[in-house]
C-alpha atoms as one frame of an Amber mdcrd trajectory, in Angstrom:
protein
 -76.949  -3.077 -26.218 -78.739  -1.313 -23.367 -77.457   1.979 -21.957 -76.418
   0.297 -18.650 -74.528  -2.496 -20.426 -72.809   0.081 -22.642 -71.636   2.020
 -19.566 -70.304  -1.147 -17.955 -68.409  -2.063 -21.150 -66.919   1.448 -21.389
 -65.841   1.300 -17.758 -64.162  -2.092 -18.268 -62.286  -0.841 -21.340 -61.099
   2.256 -19.463 -59.909   0.143 -16.492 -58.091  -2.214 -18.847 -56.305   0.707
 -20.496 -55.297   2.164 -17.095 -54.197  -1.256 -15.886 -52.087  -1.645 -18.996
 -50.491   1.751 -18.496 -49.830   0.905 -14.829 -48.249  -2.381 -15.831 -45.987
  -0.540 -18.262 -44.977   1.902 -15.531 -44.152  -0.999 -13.236 -42.091  -2.674
 -15.930 -40.187   0.554 -16.602 -39.562   1.138 -12.890 -38.334  -2.415 -12.456
 -35.983  -1.955 -15.377 -34.596   1.303 -13.955 -34.175  -0.308 -10.514 -32.382
  -3.287 -12.010 -30.083  -1.088 -14.078 -29.300   1.133 -11.109 -28.156  -1.788
  -9.008 -26.276  -3.677 -11.694 -24.270  -0.914 -13.362 -20.629  -1.069 -12.206
 -21.525  -4.123 -10.173 -24.711  -3.808  -8.166 -26.462  -4.773  -5.020 -26.650
  -8.368  -6.209 -22.865  -8.408  -6.707 -22.242  -6.874  -3.289 -24.629  -9.245
  -1.530 -22.868 -12.212  -3.136 -19.365 -10.860  -2.584 -17.021 -12.443  -1.821
 -18.209 -15.721  -3.300 -14.886 -17.532  -2.820 -11.564 -17.005  -1.008  -9.839
 -13.705  -1.734  -6.097 -13.555  -2.314  -3.997 -10.579  -1.256  -0.812 -10.256
  -3.277   2.139  -8.960  -1.269   4.725  -7.905  -3.877   7.637  -8.347  -1.492
   9.240 -11.309   0.295   7.869 -12.709   3.570   8.983 -11.037   6.777   8.862
  -7.407   5.716   6.338  -4.805   6.773   4.217  -5.433   3.655   3.860  -9.085
   4.575   3.358  -8.390   8.296   0.558  -5.887   7.716  -1.198  -8.000   5.073
  -1.174 -11.094   7.298  -2.472  -9.107  10.267  -5.314  -7.513   8.300  -6.387
 -10.612   6.341  -8.056 -12.500   9.248 -10.051  -9.400  10.211 -11.349  -8.982
   6.672 -12.263 -12.669   6.683 -14.303 -12.200   9.872 -16.112  -9.185   8.472
 -16.796 -10.513   4.962 -17.289 -14.224   5.609 -14.610 -15.619   3.295 -10.987
 -16.581   3.686  -8.392 -13.928   2.757  -5.091 -15.555   1.741  -1.788 -13.648
   1.470   0.377 -14.633  -1.497   3.962 -13.333  -1.697   5.119 -12.488  -5.237
   8.444 -10.618  -4.843  10.726  -9.326  -7.555  12.001  -6.139  -9.253  11.419
  -3.978  -6.212   7.764  -4.941  -5.936   6.983  -4.473  -9.633   6.463  -8.183
 -10.390   3.749  -8.760  -7.813   2.134  -5.399  -8.437   1.816  -6.151 -12.151
   0.206  -9.510 -11.349  -2.314  -7.700  -9.178  -3.023  -5.099 -11.844  -3.652
  -7.782 -14.487  -5.937  -9.908 -12.296  -9.682 -10.261 -12.829 -11.534  -7.139
 -11.694 -14.024  -8.967  -9.504 -12.705  -8.186  -6.035 -11.231 -11.636  -5.465
  -7.625 -10.533  -6.022  -6.284  -7.564  -4.065  -2.772  -6.112  -3.902  -0.710
  -4.457  -1.197   0.149  -1.158  -2.876   2.875   1.051  -1.454   4.626   4.352
  -1.866   7.346   2.344  -3.630   5.242   0.610  -6.246   2.750   3.372  -7.047
   4.602   6.621  -6.334   8.394   6.190  -6.433   8.914   3.594  -9.174   7.108
   5.633 -11.879   9.705   8.375 -11.414  12.551   5.904 -11.897  11.510   3.661
 -14.756   8.886   2.680 -17.276   6.511   0.275 -15.560   4.456  -2.595 -17.010
   1.393  -1.116 -15.295  -0.069   2.380 -14.936  -0.103   3.372 -11.243  -2.837
   5.941 -11.843  -5.117   3.871 -14.080  -4.611   0.162 -13.313  -5.687   0.170
  -9.659  -8.830   1.077  -7.770  -7.600   2.348  -4.362  -9.353   0.734  -1.378
  -7.686   2.358   1.624  -4.544   2.862   3.676  -3.502   0.194   6.183  -0.350
   1.351   7.961   2.735   3.492   7.946   6.269   2.463   8.823   9.404   4.633
   9.084  12.906   3.344   8.477  15.948   3.163  10.698  19.459   3.739   9.409
  21.280   0.634  10.656  24.967  -0.218  10.333  27.079  -3.273  11.029  28.697
  -3.107  14.495  32.158  -2.916  12.917  31.338   0.330  11.078  33.117   3.167
  12.917  30.079   5.429  13.111  27.705   5.871  16.039  25.705   8.754  14.635
  24.623  10.230  11.323  27.255  12.940  11.733  29.981  10.311  12.078  28.549
   8.335   9.140  28.636  11.445   6.947  32.230  12.099   8.003  33.116   8.489
   7.127  31.514   8.776   3.681  33.389  12.014   3.005  36.661  10.431   4.084
  36.036   7.319   1.964  33.979   8.473  -1.040  32.412   5.591  -2.939  33.578
   2.961  -0.442  30.544   2.807   1.848  28.029   0.302   0.485  24.356   0.245
   1.409  21.810  -2.392   0.486  18.103  -2.199  -0.332  15.277  -4.395  -1.568
  15.963  -3.342  -5.152  16.214  -0.396  -7.486  13.383   2.040  -6.867  12.411
   0.683  -3.460  12.073   3.091  -0.539  15.330   1.811   0.957  17.141   2.711
  -2.261  15.682   6.191  -2.499  16.118   6.870   1.230  19.854   6.284   0.839
  20.093   8.323  -2.348  18.326  11.207  -0.611  20.712  11.074   2.338  23.764
  11.066   0.092  22.394  13.937  -2.004  21.438  16.065   1.013  24.824  15.561
   2.702  26.962  15.919  -0.410  28.374  12.406  -0.029  28.504   9.269  -2.143
  27.435   5.711  -1.299  27.455   2.604  -3.460  23.977   1.114  -3.802  23.724
  -2.690  -3.726  20.230  -3.842  -4.829  18.817  -7.133  -3.569  15.697  -9.031
  -4.509  14.206  -8.233  -1.100  14.964  -5.998   1.850  15.486  -8.917   4.246
  18.258 -10.228   1.976  20.036  -6.887   2.280  19.647  -7.100   6.055  21.095
 -10.612   6.039  24.172  -9.384   4.179  24.466  -6.525   6.653  24.445  -9.050
   9.503  27.195 -10.935   7.708  29.290  -7.787   7.357  29.148  -7.794   3.546
  27.701  -4.274   3.364  28.047  -1.293   5.688  24.463  -0.186   6.204  20.869
  -0.344   5.115  17.657   1.576   5.615  15.536  -1.049   7.309  11.880  -0.847
   8.272  11.298  -0.875  12.007   9.375  -4.158  11.952  12.428  -6.143  10.839
  15.260  -4.217  12.494  13.947  -3.398  15.980  14.756  -6.770  17.538  18.178
  -6.873  15.874  18.987  -3.453  17.302  17.858  -4.474  20.781  19.971  -7.644
  20.523  23.039  -5.621  19.504  23.404  -7.408  16.159  23.169  -4.112  14.281
  23.514  -0.504  15.396  20.704   1.961  14.840  21.884   5.477  14.024  18.678
   7.409  13.383  15.031   7.179  12.354  13.863   8.512   8.996  10.563   9.773
  10.435   9.731  13.337  11.425   9.425  12.329  15.099  11.315   9.932  17.323
  10.004   6.372  17.525   8.078   5.234  20.599  10.157   2.036  20.845  13.445
   3.932  20.512  12.998   7.315  22.207  16.778   7.681  22.566  17.259   7.321
  18.815  17.329  10.724  17.072  15.789  11.400  13.690  17.997  12.004  10.667
  16.789  15.606  10.633  17.851  16.038  14.259  21.228  14.570  13.386  22.365
  17.415  11.173  20.315  16.815   8.007  17.421  19.283   8.363  14.398  18.571
   6.217  15.155  14.866   5.785  12.111  12.605   6.187  11.181   9.309   4.581
   8.252   7.139   5.682   6.708   4.104   4.040   2.933   3.736   3.736   1.029
   0.583   2.889  -2.420   0.359   1.353  -4.785  -2.045  -0.355  -5.889  -1.836
  -3.986  -8.022  -3.776  -6.452  -7.655  -4.033 -10.238  -9.131  -1.107 -12.127
 -12.659  -1.870 -13.264 -13.629  -3.638 -10.047 -17.305  -2.758  -9.419 -17.504
   0.351  -7.262 -19.930  -1.186  -4.729 -17.396  -3.982  -4.127 -14.563  -1.464
  -3.731 -16.697   0.468  -1.262 -17.555  -2.658   0.706 -13.882  -3.563   0.942
 -12.978  -0.008   1.946 -15.607   0.013   4.693 -14.497  -3.406   5.948 -10.838
  -2.356   5.961 -11.541   0.771   7.987 -13.614  -1.258  10.457 -10.850  -3.862
  10.763  -8.240  -1.198  11.513 -10.352   0.129  14.375 -10.051  -3.171  16.247
  -7.845  -2.729  19.313  -6.281  -6.193  18.979  -5.242  -5.510  15.377  -3.803
  -2.127  16.328  -1.843  -3.733  19.149  -0.565  -6.488  16.864   0.686  -3.966
  14.321   2.312  -1.737  16.938   4.190  -4.667  18.466   5.704  -5.084  15.000
   6.724  -1.387  15.001   4.064  -0.542  12.416   1.529   2.224  13.000  -2.048
   1.477  11.838  -3.441   4.140   9.522  -6.821   4.091   7.750  -8.433   6.192
   5.047 -11.294   6.177   2.590 -10.764   5.056  -0.988 -11.079   8.664  -2.136
  -8.495   9.886   0.378  -6.026   7.236  -0.756  -6.569   8.154  -4.421  -5.883
  11.821  -3.629  -2.733  10.863  -1.674  -1.396   8.851  -4.606  -1.986  11.716
  -7.044  -0.377  14.282  -4.754   2.665  12.222  -3.785   3.329  11.148  -7.363
   4.082  14.806  -8.130   6.051  15.310  -4.910   8.265  12.250  -5.279   8.913
  12.851  -8.953  10.636  16.040  -7.812  12.422  14.255  -4.942  13.707  11.526
  -7.262  14.983  14.125  -9.708  16.707  16.085  -6.948  18.225  12.943  -5.404
  19.738  11.838  -8.692  18.409   8.295  -8.229  18.131   6.325 -11.465  16.985
   2.820 -12.330  20.066   0.631 -12.764
């Protein structure tokens, strides 16, 4: 072999070795890239999500604030994510039945659940649950907040909280109040009022809050703590009498209506919040996409107007903010439940 041919052969061998090393580097980089975007559900999952209609489980009966908010938000999420979002009501056991169904669903982002202060914060302090509020859900974001109104049947001889307290003291154990079930906000709101005023009421649990309201309309119970979305029109029509709001401030729709705290029970406040969650294990990029879409949806002026006409205040958050809220309020309401004396029946 001549010197020139030898040099050419050596050069070719060296180039082949470098090319081989370069090819290995490319293969390694491709592997790292693929792993990065597929761990916990990757870019491919997000780009293809949602691949079919998404169901939103509302763990309470139709007509309540949970149902109203879910059905208002669903079309906006459909517009943003290009798939139908269908609300499915699964009531029972104060929201526990539907919430458990949501927790046990496939963690692929195609089943979401309306999670509330009742199902994730209050109920754990009252009973052993078939799901773990801290571990079985991936928080997506807040949707709305809704205070309650203390409403009584028109025949009840009380036109204020002060008069209601006087009535309960005069007739201990005779005043009955209804709620959507043991452990629901309506139950605990009443227990808190009785505890803070040194009175006693008889709690009548129903399968859903609207059933308690129906019995109130029929005069079968004395009062209930009803969310503003279902009681506002009844109050305006004179079918029930509103005594006070459970919020820290007076309601825009009822500026004449005092708060419970203003009515001689300082420190009393009880407000319901509603949020959206996915089963634990749902790929984080999908959770983030849902969280971003939910926050965008809640910025829409038409959605905000729709919620406010139903006496519900839109409220958004990041997934991380919602997770922190759940952790913090779980501690707070465990103390409140203990102090109120409320127990699962």
